[in-house]
C-alpha positions as CSV (number, residue, x, y, z in Angstrom):
1,K,-35.0,-19.2,-16.4
2,I,-34.1,-15.7,-17.3
3,N,-31.0,-15.8,-15.0
4,K,-30.0,-19.1,-16.5
5,K,-30.3,-17.7,-20.0
6,K,-28.2,-14.7,-19.2
7,D,-25.5,-17.0,-17.7
8,E,-25.5,-19.1,-20.9
9,V,-25.1,-15.9,-23.0
10,L,-22.3,-14.7,-20.9
11,K,-20.5,-18.0,-21.1
12,K,-21.0,-18.2,-24.8
13,R,-19.4,-14.7,-25.3
14,V,-16.5,-15.6,-23.1
15,E,-15.9,-18.9,-25.0
16,E,-16.2,-17.2,-28.4
17,K,-13.7,-14.5,-27.3
18,A,-11.3,-17.2,-25.9
19,V,-11.4,-19.1,-29.2
20,K,-10.8,-16.0,-31.2
21,S,-7.8,-15.1,-29.0
22,K,-6.3,-18.5,-29.4
23,I,-6.6,-18.3,-33.2
24,E,-4.9,-14.9,-33.2
25,L,-2.2,-16.2,-30.9
26,M,-1.5,-19.2,-33.2
27,K,-1.1,-16.9,-36.2
28,K,1.6,-14.9,-34.6
29,M,4.2,-17.7,-34.3
30,I,6.1,-16.0,-31.5
31,P,9.2,-17.6,-29.9
32,V,8.4,-19.4,-26.6
33,R,10.2,-17.0,-24.4
34,E,8.4,-14.0,-25.9
35,W,5.1,-15.8,-25.8
36,L,5.5,-16.5,-22.1
37,K,6.3,-12.8,-21.5
38,K,3.1,-11.8,-23.3
39,V,1.1,-14.2,-21.1
40,Q,2.6,-12.7,-18.0
41,D,1.8,-9.2,-19.2
42,H,-1.7,-10.3,-20.0
43,F,-2.2,-11.6,-16.4
44,R,-0.7,-8.4,-15.0
45,K,-3.2,-6.3,-16.9
46,Y,-5.9,-8.7,-15.8
47,V,-5.0,-8.1,-12.1
48,L,-5.0,-4.3,-12.5
49,R,-8.3,-4.5,-14.3
50,I,-9.8,-6.5,-11.4
51,T,-9.1,-3.6,-9.0
52,K,-11.6,-1.5,-10.9
53,E,-14.1,-4.2,-12.1
54,V,-14.3,-6.8,-9.4
55,A,-17.3,-5.1,-7.6
56,A,-19.2,-4.7,-10.9
57,E,-18.5,-8.3,-12.0
58,E,-19.7,-9.7,-8.7
59,K,-22.9,-7.7,-8.9
60,A,-23.5,-8.9,-12.4
61,L,-22.8,-12.5,-11.4
62,R,-25.3,-12.3,-8.6
63,Q,-27.9,-11.0,-10.9
64,A,-27.2,-13.5,-13.6
65,Q,-27.5,-16.6,-11.4
66,D,-28.5,-17.8,-8.0
67,K,-25.3,-19.6,-7.2
68,E,-25.3,-22.1,-4.4
69,K,-22.5,-22.3,-2.0
70,E,-19.9,-24.8,-3.1
71,P,-19.3,-27.9,-0.9
72,K,-17.0,-27.3,2.0
73,E,-14.4,-29.8,0.8
74,I,-14.1,-27.9,-2.5
75,S,-13.8,-24.6,-0.6
76,D,-11.1,-26.0,1.7
77,K,-9.1,-27.3,-1.3
78,K,-9.2,-23.8,-2.8
79,Q,-8.0,-22.2,0.5
80,Q,-5.2,-24.7,0.7
81,S,-4.2,-24.0,-2.9
82,V,-4.2,-20.2,-2.2
83,F,-2.2,-20.7,1.0
84,T,0.5,-22.7,-0.9
85,L,0.7,-20.2,-3.7
86,L,1.1,-17.4,-1.2
87,R,4.0,-19.1,0.6
88,E,5.7,-19.9,-2.7
89,G,5.2,-16.3,-3.8
90,D,6.7,-15.0,-0.5
91,S,9.7,-17.4,-0.9
92,A,10.3,-16.3,-4.5
93,R,10.0,-12.6,-3.6
94,N,12.4,-13.0,-0.6
95,H,15.0,-14.6,-2.9
96,G,14.6,-11.9,-5.6
97,D,12.8,-14.1,-8.1
98,F,10.2,-11.4,-8.8
99,E,8.8,-13.0,-12.0
100,T,8.0,-16.3,-10.2
101,A,6.6,-14.4,-7.2
102,E,4.3,-12.3,-9.5
103,D,3.0,-15.4,-11.2
104,K,2.2,-17.1,-7.9
105,Y,0.4,-14.1,-6.5
106,I,-1.6,-13.6,-9.7
107,T,-2.6,-17.3,-9.7
108,A,-3.8,-16.9,-6.1
109,I,-5.8,-13.9,-7.1
110,R,-7.5,-15.8,-9.9
111,I,-8.7,-18.3,-7.4
112,D,-9.6,-15.8,-4.7
113,S,-10.1,-12.3,-6.2
114,K,-10.5,-10.7,-2.7
115,N,-7.4,-12.1,-1.1
116,A,-5.7,-9.1,0.5
117,E,-2.4,-11.0,1.2
118,A,-2.0,-11.9,-2.5
119,Y,-2.5,-8.3,-3.6
120,R,-0.1,-7.1,-0.9
121,G,2.6,-9.5,-2.1
122,L,2.0,-8.5,-5.7
123,A,2.2,-4.8,-4.9
124,D,5.4,-5.3,-3.0
125,V,6.9,-7.1,-6.0
126,Y,5.9,-4.2,-8.2
127,F,7.4,-1.7,-5.8
128,K,10.7,-3.6,-5.5
129,Q,10.9,-3.6,-9.3
130,E,10.3,0.2,-9.4
131,Q,6.9,-0.4,-11.2
132,I,5.5,2.5,-9.1
133,D,2.2,3.0,-10.9
134,E,1.3,-0.7,-10.7
135,A,2.3,-0.9,-7.1
136,L,0.2,2.2,-6.2
137,L,-2.9,1.0,-8.0
138,T,-2.6,-2.4,-6.3
139,Y,-2.1,-0.9,-2.8
140,K,-5.1,1.3,-3.3
141,F,-7.2,-1.7,-4.2
142,I,-6.3,-3.3,-0.9
143,L,-7.8,-0.3,0.8
144,Q,-11.1,-1.2,-0.9
145,L,-10.9,-4.5,1.0
146,D,-9.8,-2.8,4.2
147,S,-9.9,1.0,4.4
148,H,-8.1,1.0,7.8
149,D,-5.0,-1.0,6.9
150,D,-2.4,1.4,8.4
151,E,0.5,-0.4,6.8
152,I,-0.9,0.0,3.3
153,L,-1.7,3.7,4.0
154,V,1.9,4.2,4.9
155,K,3.1,2.5,1.8
156,I,0.9,4.6,-0.4
157,G,2.1,7.7,1.5
158,D,5.7,6.6,0.8
159,I,5.0,6.2,-2.9
160,Y,3.5,9.6,-3.2
161,Y,6.5,11.1,-1.3
162,K,8.8,9.3,-3.7
163,K,6.8,10.8,-6.6
164,G,7.2,14.2,-5.1
165,D,3.5,14.7,-4.3
166,I,3.9,15.8,-0.7
167,K,0.3,16.8,-0.1
168,E,-1.0,13.3,-1.1
169,A,1.8,11.7,1.0
170,I,0.7,13.8,4.0
171,E,-3.0,12.8,3.6
172,Y,-2.2,9.1,3.6
173,Y,0.2,9.4,6.6
174,Q,-2.5,11.3,8.5
175,R,-4.9,8.5,7.8
176,A,-2.3,5.9,8.9
177,V,-1.7,7.6,12.3
178,I,-5.4,7.9,12.9
179,A,-5.9,4.2,12.1
180,S,-3.0,3.3,14.4
181,G,-1.3,5.8,16.6
182,D,1.3,3.5,18.2
183,Y,4.3,4.2,15.9
184,P,6.3,7.3,16.7
185,H,8.4,7.2,13.5
186,R,5.2,7.7,11.5
187,F,4.4,10.9,13.4
188,A,8.0,12.0,12.9
189,K,7.8,11.4,9.2
190,L,4.6,13.3,9.0
191,A,6.2,16.2,10.9
192,E,9.1,16.2,8.4
193,M,6.7,16.4,5.4
194,L,4.6,19.1,7.1
195,D,7.8,21.0,7.8
196,S,8.8,20.8,4.1
197,I,5.6,22.7,3.1
198,E,6.0,25.2,6.0
199,Q,3.0,23.9,8.0
200,Y,4.9,24.3,11.2
201,E,2.1,24.3,13.7
202,T,0.7,21.1,12.4
203,A,4.2,19.7,12.3
204,L,4.7,20.6,15.9
205,S,1.5,18.7,16.8
206,A,2.7,15.6,14.9
207,I,6.2,15.6,16.5
208,E,4.7,16.1,20.0
209,Q,2.8,12.8,19.5
210,A,6.1,11.1,18.6
211,V,7.7,12.6,21.8
212,E,4.8,11.4,23.8
213,L,5.4,7.8,22.6
214,E,9.2,8.1,22.9
215,P,10.0,10.8,25.5
216,N,13.8,10.5,25.5
217,N,14.4,10.2,21.7
218,P,16.9,13.1,21.0
219,K,16.0,13.2,17.3
220,Y,12.3,13.8,18.1
221,L,13.1,16.3,20.8
222,D,15.4,18.2,18.5
223,M,12.6,18.4,15.9
224,M,10.1,19.4,18.5
225,V,12.2,22.4,19.6
226,E,12.8,23.4,15.9
227,M,9.1,23.2,15.0
228,A,8.1,25.1,18.2
229,I,10.5,27.9,17.4
230,L,9.3,28.1,13.7
231,S,5.6,28.1,14.8
232,G,6.2,30.8,17.5
233,D,5.2,28.6,20.4
234,K,7.7,29.7,23.1
235,E,6.3,27.5,25.8
236,A,6.5,24.3,23.7
237,A,10.1,25.4,22.6
238,E,11.2,25.8,26.2
239,D,9.6,22.5,27.2
240,G,11.3,20.7,24.3
241,Y,14.6,22.4,25.0
242,Q,14.7,21.3,28.7
243,K,13.8,17.7,27.7
244,L,16.5,17.7,25.0
245,R,19.1,19.1,27.4
246,M,18.3,16.3,29.9
247,S,18.3,13.5,27.4
248,N,21.2,14.6,25.2
249,P,23.4,17.2,27.0
250,E,26.1,16.9,24.3
251,N,23.8,18.1,21.5
252,N,25.7,20.8,19.7
253,K,22.5,22.6,18.8
254,L,21.6,23.4,22.4
255,E,23.4,26.8,22.5
256,S,21.8,27.8,19.2
257,F,18.3,26.7,20.5
258,R,18.8,28.7,23.7
259,E,19.6,31.9,21.9
260,R,16.7,31.5,19.5
261,I,14.2,30.8,22.3
262,S,15.4,33.8,24.3
263,G,14.8,36.0,21.3
264,M,11.2,34.8,20.8
């Protein structure tokens, strides 16, 4: 009875707030186009707020009522609706209609507040529109749903790199390669970032992982020799030099590398 009473109070508050909002909206007499934009902004703020409040809301809901599972046929209808919205959102995004795509993804999230694919699509839309802060917040919320999503970790790393926060970018790239170490270009990117802050030994370890995955990639071998020289590891520099000479004998940096290694 107490739970039921709490639920009724919550619903009453929501209804009162909704009525008040509608009255205020009617008073403003805004042109239709501007009104639609305001609605879109409202939903966007709603989605961003969810990223912080969804856990608390669900806990409060569980405490307020002992909700039974909905019938399977209703659940299936919701899943089908979300699936359709996601496909429509993807299509709109691929065709550059970001406003429609955003609306589809947000509608899907209102039905299923934990749908990672919907958040992913929404974050991609924000990123493509250069709404970096919104994209970053949405990507980070996806990590709350799956902390080992390596693709999202890389995207967050790329955003921090774009913002000039190299240390944060490195942290997320490190998490990404730990979650999935099958992508040599990620190790190479990590090595580049470490090189930019003069962390040569760690950069060497990263690029060595890339070389292990792609032994004959001249770009990775070139970087491996450079990082080995900068970190003072003559053995690694010599090993990288020989591999680079075999895979890319026309490399115009070979002579310079040979001289630098001899002087180590």
